[in-house]
N, C-alpha and C positions, 0 to 999 in steps of 0.2 A: 358242396352241397348245391342242389338243384335249385331252379328259380322258385318262389313261393306263390308268384302270382305273374301269370302271361295274359296278351291280349284276350286270347280265347277266353279266359276267364272274369272279362269285363262286360258289363253291359250299360250303356248310357242312355239316358232319358227314356226308360222303357216301363209298360206297364204288365208287371209281372204276376198280377191278382189283386183281388180287392181286400184280402187279409193277412197275416203276417205268415201262416202256414201255407199259403200259396206262393210267398215269396221264397219262403225257405225251400220249398220242395223244389222251384225252379231253379234255384243256385245250386242245390244238392245235384241235379239233373246237369247242369253245367258243368260239375265238376268231374261228374261220371262221363260226359261227352268227351272231355279232354285228357281220359286215360287216367285219371289221378285217384278215381275211387271205383269200385267194384259193382257198389250196389246203391243205387239212387235212393230206394226206398228206405235201407237201414240207415244210410245215412241221415236222412231226412228224420226218422224215428229216433235216432240219438240226440241230433239236435233239437228236437221238439221236445223231448223229456226233460233237457236241461231248461228250454223254454218255459214250460211247465212250473219247474220249481220257482224261477225268477225270471220276470219278462226283461228283455236285454235291451229295450229301448233307453235311451241315455239323452239328457238336456242337448237343445243345440241340433235337432234332426238326424240324431245319428242312432243306428242299431246294429249289434254285433252279435246275431246269434251264433253259436259256437258248440263245438263238441269234440270230444275224441271218440273213435269209431274204429270198429274194425275192420269196416267198409273201405276206410281211407287208406291207399297204398303209398300216398307221398302228400306231405303237408302242404297245405294249400289254401290261398286267399280267393274268394269269389266276389266279385263287387258288384254292385248295382247301384246306379244313381235313378232313382224311381221318379216317374211323372205319370201320376200324381205319386204323393208320400202315402206310405200304410202306417198306421198305429201299432206300434211296437211296444206300447204301454208307458212311455215316457211322459210325464206332466204336462209336457210344453207343446204337445201336440205330435203329429204324424213323423215319420223319419222318412227321409229322402236320400240319405247314404247309409247303405246297407252292406256290410261286410260278413260273409260266411267264413269263420274259421274253421277248419276243417283238419284235424291232427290225427295220426294214425294212433291205436290204441296203445301200442309200445313206442311211441314217437321219442326220437332223441334229444337230449337236453338243447342241443344246437338248434334244433327245429323249434321247440316250444320257444326258447328265448327269442328267436325272430319272431314267431306271432305275438308274443308278448310286447315287443316293440312297437307294433303296430297300436296295440291297445294303448300304450303311452302317447304314442303321436297324435292319437285322435283328441287328447286333450289340448291340443295346440291349435289356436284359431287358424294360422296361416295356412297347417295342413289340410284343415278340411274346408278353408276357403279355396285352395288349388284344386281340389277335388271337385268342387262344385264349377270351378272356371274351365276346367278340362275340356278340349277340343275332341280328342279322339282317344281311342283304347290305349294307344301306346304312351299318350301323355300321363294317364292314370297310373300305368305301370311305371315310369319312370319316376312319379311322385312318390307311389308307395315303395319301390325298391330303394330309393335313394333316403328314405325314413327309417326303414328296417336295417341299412346297413349292406344291402344286396349289390348295390351300385354306386360308384362315385363316392364321395366323402361323405361320411355319415355324420347325422349331427349329434349334438352332445347325448340327446337321450339312447342313441343308437349305440353311441362308443361306449357307455358306462354299463358296466356289468347287468344285466337285466335285474338279477335278484338282489343288487346292492341296496343297504338301506339309503333312504334319501333324508335329507336334513333342510330346514329351512333356516336361513341367515336372517333374523329379525333384525332390521334396520332402526326401530322405534317402535315402543309398545305405549299404549294408553294404560291409565290406572286400572281399568278393567281384567287387565291382563297381567297384572304384577303380582307378584307373592315376594313378601320380605323385600320390597324395593326392586326387585329384579324380574326380567320377563319370565312366565311361567314356563317349566320344562315338562313338555309332554311328550311321551313315547307312542307308537300306534303300531299295530299289527293289521295288515289287510291280506284276505284271502277269498277266494270263491271255491264253488265245488270242483270246478275243472283247473283253475289256477293259470288260467291262459290271458285273459283280457280283464274282467272286473278287479281283480286282485291289484294290477299294476296302474290301471286308471283311478283306482280310490287312493292309492298312495301318492300319485303326482297330484290329484285334486288336494288332499290333506296339506302336503307338502308347500302348494301354492298357497293356499288359504292361511297356512300357519305362517308364511313369509310375509303376505298382506297384512296379517293382524298383530305382528310383531310378537308372535309366540316362538318360543326356542323347540322347535317339534322335528322329531326323527321318526321315519317310518322302516317298518320290517316288511316287505312284501314277502308272503309265504307263498311261492308260486309252484306250480308242476317241475319247472326246470331246477328246482331246488330252492334253497333261500340262505341268505348270509346273515347270522344271527348277530344282532346288536350288542355290542361289548357289554359287559356286566356292569362297569362301571356307569355307563350312560343309562341304564335302567334304574340302578340305585339311586342315580341323582335326580332321576324323575321326579315329579310332583301328582302325576296321574298317567292314567294309561288309557287309550283308545284300542278297541277291537271291534273293527269293521270287519266281520267274518261271515261266513256262511258255513265254516266247517270248525272243527276243535283246532284251537290255536297249540301249535308245536311248541314242546318245551315249556308248558305254562307255568312251572314252577319257578322259572325265571322271575316272575311279575308277582309273586306271591306277595301279601301285603299292601300293594298299591292301590289307591283310590281306582276305580275303573268306570268306564262307559262303554255300553256294548251296542252293537247295533249291526244289521246286515250291510253287506260290503256295498251294495248300491246306495246306501245312504252317504256313505264315504265318497261318490263320487257326485251324488245331488245336493247334499247339503253338509260339506265339509266344515263350514264355517260353524253352524249350529253344533256338530259335534265337538269342535276345539271349546266352544263358549262350555257347552257342558262339562267336559275336561277340566276346565279351569276353575268353575264353579266346585266340581268334585274334590278338587285339590284343598278349596278352601272350607270343606265342610267335613268337618270329623266323623258326622255320622254317615256319610256317603258309602256306598257299597264299594267293597275292595275285593280282590282276588283270593279267593280263598286257599290257604295253604294246602290242606288236606286235599280238598279236591283238585288243586293243581298237581299235586303229586300223582293221584289216582289217574287222571288224565294223561298227563305225561306218559306215565307207567304204561298205559293200554297203547298209546300210540306205539310203542316200541316194542310190543310182545313178539313180534316176528323176529326180533334179533336176540331174545334170550332164551335159556334154558326153561324146561318145563317145571322145575321146581320154584325158579324165581316168578315164571308166569303164573303159577297156582297161588303162590304169594298175593303177586298183585290183586289178581282176581277176586281173592277173600278180603284183602283190604278194601278194595273198591265197595263190596258188599258191607262192610262195617263202616265206611265214611257215609255210606247212604242211609245206613240205621241209625246213627249217631243223632240226627234232629228228632227222631222219634223218643230216644231214650231221654235227650234233654229236655224236650217240651214236655213231654210225658211226666217224667220225674219231678219236674217243679211244679207242674200241675197239681200233682199227688200231694206233694209238700204244702202247697197252699191251700188243700182240701183238708189236710190235717190242721193246719194252723187255723182254720176258720170253723171247721166242724168240729175238732177234737180227734183223737185217734181211734174213736169208736164209732168214726163217721161211716166206716166201711160197712157196718151191719146192715144199715138201710138205705145208702145212699141211691142206689137203684129206684127205688120205691119212691124216695123224695122227689126225685127229679121226674117221674112218669104220673104222679099222683098230686103234685102240688106245683105253685109258681109264685113269682113275686107278688101277686095279688091274694093268694091262696097258700100262706106259708104253713109249714107243718106245726101241729102242736103235741105230738106226741114222741116220746123217745129222744128227746132233745140232749144232745151230747156235747155241744156248742158253749162254749162261755159266752159267746155273743148271742144268745137266745135262737128264737126261729130263725131270724135273717141269716144269722151266722150257720145256722144246720142247713139252711137250703142252700147258700152260696157254697159253703163247703162240699156239699154233695155234688153240686154242679161241678166244681174244680176236681173234685177226687174221679167222678166219672168220665170226666174228658180226658183226665190222665191216665186213668186206668185202660181207656180204649185206645190211647195213643201207644200205650205200653204192650197192647194186646198185638199191635201190627209188628213188633220187633222181628219175630222169626220169619214171618212172610216177607218184609222188607228186605233182611238179610238173603233169603233165599231169592228173591225176585231181582235183586241188584248183583248178587254173584253170577245169575243168568245173563244179565244185561253185559255184565263184563265181559263175557264169553261170546255172545251171540248178537249184541247190541239190542235195538228196541224189540224184535220179535221174540227175545228171551223174558223179557219182563213179564207178561201174564204167565206161561207155564211156570216160572221161576215163583211167582207169587203164590199161584196154586200150590206148588209142591211143599212151599213154606206151610200153607193152611194145612195141608194134610198131614204134615210133620207134627202140628200141634194136636190134629185130632187123633194121631195116633200115640201121643205123649211122648214122643221121640225128642223133643226139645231143640237147642239149638244144634245139637250135633246132626238131628234129623234136617234141619233147615239148611244145614250147610250142605248135607249130601244130596237132599232134594235139588238145591241152587244149582251145583256141578251137573247134576244129571241133565235137568232142564235146559241149562246152558251148552252143554255138548250136543245134546240131541237136536235143540234148534239151531246151532251153528252147521250141524251135519246136514240137516235138511236144507238150510239156506243155501249150500254149496252145490245142490243137485241142480243139473242143466234141464230146465223144464221149457216148454213151449212157451213162445212169447205171449200167447195169449192168456196164460196161467200165471204170469210174473206177479200181474199187479195183485193177484190174491195170495200169493205165498206170505208175505209178511202180516198181513190181517186175518187169515183165515187158516191157511194151511199150517204155517210153521206152529202157531198157538194151539191149534186144535191136537196135533199129532204129538208134538213136544209136552203137552199138558197129560194125554194119555198116557205116553211111556214112563215120564218122571214119576207121576203122582201113581200111576199104577204101579211101577216096582217098590214105590214106597208102602203102599198098602199090603200089597201081595208078599213081600219077600224082607224088606228093610226095616220097616216101622217097629215092628213088633222086637226084634232083638236089639235096635238101639234103645227103646224104652226099658227094655230089661236091663241094659247095662246102667240106663240111668237111674232105675230103682235099686240097683245094688250097690252103687255109689251113695245114694240117699241113706239106705240101711247102715253100711258100714260107719258112715259119720254118726248117726243117730245112736248106734250102740256105743260108741265110743265116748259121745257127750254123757252118757249117762254113768259114766264112773269119775274117779278121782283124777281122770286124764283130761278134765276140761280144759286145762292150761294148754295141754298139747293140741287139743281141738282148735283152740284159738290160733297157735303157730300153723298147723296144718291148712286152717280157713285162711289165714293170711298169705300163706304161700301160693295157694289155690288161686285167690282173688288178683294176685300178682305176676301170674305166670305166663298169662295170655291176654289180661289186658282188655276184657269184655268179650274174650272167645269162649269156647265151648267150656272149658275147664273153669274158667272164672263164673260163667252162668251156671254151672252144677253146683258151684258152693252157693251161689245167690239163690238158686232155686231152693235148695236144701233148707237155706234158712228162713225165706218166706213160706214153703210150705208148713213149717213148724210152728208158724205164728199163732195158727188158730188154735193149737193145743197148750198155749202158753198161759199161765195164771200167776196169781199170787203163790199159791202152792207148788208150782211148776215153774220157776222163772228161765229154767235153761234155754228153750227157744228165744227169749228176750236176750239172753245172754250172747246167743250165736248171731242173732242179727245185727246186734252191736259190733261184733268182732268183724262181721262181713263187711258192713258199712263203713267202719272206719279203716279197714286194711284197703277196702277197695278206692278210697279216698287219696292213699298215699302215693301212688306213682304218678298222677297228673299233679299233685301238688310240689312233689320233689322235683320233677323235673323242671316246673315253673318257678321254684327257689333257686335251684342250679342254673338255670339258662338265663333268669332276668336281675339276679342278686349277687350270687357266690361267686359265679365263674362264665361272664358273657363272654369272654374271649375264646372258650371252648367250644363254643355252639356257633352255628350257621347263622346268619342272618334270617333265615325261614324258622329254624328252630327257635330263635329268640321270639319272632313273631307268635309262633304256636304257644311258646311259653306265657305270654298274656293271656292268651283264650284259657290256657289249662289252669290258672287259678280259679277262675268261676267255675270250670267243669270238674276240678276235684272238689270245690267246696260243694258241688252238688251232687257229688257220688257218681261221676261219671269216668269210669276207670280209662274208657276209651280215648280220652285228651292225652293219655301219653303214648299211644300209638305212632304217630308221627316220629318220636323220639327212639322208639323201640325199631321200627321200621328199618331207620338210618344208620342204628349202631346197637343192635339185640344183645350182642355179648357183654356190653356195659351197663346197657339200661336194664334190661330184665334181671339180672342177679342183684344189682342195686336195690331194684323195686320189690324183690322178693325178700330182701334181708329187712328192709324197713315195715313191709305187709307183715312178716312174722313177728318183729317188735312190737307193733300195734296190736295184732291180734291177741298177743300174750298179754299184753298189759291190761286190754280191755277186762279180760278174764280175770287179772288179780285185783283188778279195781273193782270187780261185780259190775261193770256196765250194763244196763240193758236198754234196749230199743224197741219200743212198740210200734214204731213206724217203718214200713219195708223200704222206703227211699226216701229221697229228698237231702240226705248230708246235712250239713250245719244248719240249713233251714228247716230242719224237725228237731230243733233243739228242745222245743218243749214235750217231747214224746221221748227224751233220752235222760236217763238217771243213772248216776249222777253225771250231769253234765260237764263237772269238772274233771272226773275219770277220763270221759271220753276225748276231751279235748288234749288232755297230757299225754295219753296213748297216741293220739292224732298227730301230735306236734313231734313226740319223741321219733314216731316212724319216719315221718317228713324229714327230719333233720339228718337222720342215720341214713336215710334212701340218697338225700341229696349230697351227702358228704362222701358216700360211697362212690356216687357216679363220677363226682368231680376227680377223687382219687384215681378210679380206673382211667379217667379220659386222660389225667396228667402222665401217670405212670405205668400203664401198659400200653406199649405201642401198638398202633393200628396194624403194623405187618404182623406181629404175632399173632393177630387175630385173622388174618385173610383167610387161611384155609378152611375154618370153621363157620366163618360167617354166613355162608350161603345156608347151610341145613338149618342154624339157628333161625334165619330170617323166615324161613319156611314154617319153622315152628311158631313164631309169634302170629303169622298170619292164621294159622290153626287155631 
């Protein structure tokens, strides 16, 4: 490997301009002059783009502008000792030691590792002191090459693998960093946009600070040259996690359930002690933010899309959309339930008029359906309308984040628009899924176009949203919306006709199976939409719609409750730590009638989880019909008990289905070998997502 720095790349005690742009441009020109890059302006543009994302000035008078660039032909370090210093954005003042780190766009791992070792050396006082005391260009070259292992005996930082986890050995710890009488155990991940400099400087700063504070801290730097994953046992034993990152954490699911502190990578360099203190505090706080298991699974999945087949990729795309949709369902459903609790189940009749025509100082006086009087009517109307508004975003959010999973942020706007158009066309959730896929793939295709540099800034904010919205929503309006709406209507008519006969128990079984087949997907939503649409026609003389609503809601609660029961009580050893963590949340999600709470289990093991869920759902659906259970509320689960009659029948049916599903999934996990399912697993996983 050739020398990364030569005397020709060094400038001592020079004035390269009054601002950082002039300094970066001058160093880029020096790299080109030495024959190590082909286009000074191109290298400057790439380094300046990185500088615009996050300034590269660091404490101690250091700046490290850096970039990967197609203009660079040979990995290089250009160094300037400035007189006077120039402001690169550091809090403590101008920088006088500036390195331009220039890497080829397709730099080999060896080159990236060398450049990263320089970044780690900049955290050492003797290294920067040597640069300030150097008399000649050759002195600087010798100091730098020795630090990065290109000359003489490398130092400790250079001899270790650059991507290796670093850990602090805490000699003593005060009471503030003790947990259960021992030093707090913290794991950290550092990463920056280029993965060359800030990543490793933050890792070293956190390690040094952890050592000085007496914390048992281990850092995983995720750089461009790769990374060495922390042992899972170290992560499992950790009390909290620090993510000092500017990009997504790789394999995020490893940290699921851990208390987490998040910041940009630069704060890991400048304020490592503060980050560690926040992590210790989070470890002691039961209410601290935690790494979300479902989001972790979605993030880690998207990072590896390039290495998987199209079937699995579509599955992951759809699950990403569902995971972002769940908060709308959870918040909206619970708010609707609160609205019914305060305003009565008839609050829907005039809730919109109440919130627009009345206030806390002018309570409604007519059509009071609340047992709490005018105040209850007003507050119930407010809760119901907020919840209904949240639920109204479901299809748009699903479509928007499906598109996001495909095309990143430029796909969100066209995806949301396509979802809204699907609702306009009565195409429902199926239309939303198709619209989101169309918007995402169109946005991704446009984003891959090679456009002039002056146009690149407009692509993500103007061109991509405009064109992708026109194409995806236009196709929904012109060709796809009406056929999908016709399909939805046909399913509704079929179920309605069947419900009007003596086969009402069979309807309960069918609806139970539909609610549990895809766990919040289109088939589940067809059954739910069928039940909700019929509520308006329900009455004392025609209770069938109320019977159907009770069967749908009870059956939809079975999968998450069953997975919670199996993973947290019946057979914990058959589930992974992440699944057990999901199981805790599934108790509340199931009680709230959020079927999506079982999706993490089904995505990991569909051939066991889905059949088990369907068996329990069918049992619950049939029993609600046998007991004649009626629900006048369209959502809310057990929290709308006041709108369910008889509540004992609802609870018996729910408990029976939950227990049956839990026992079946445990039996399948114990006695049906994973090996026997391998060949059928992938198609079923794709079906789960849809």
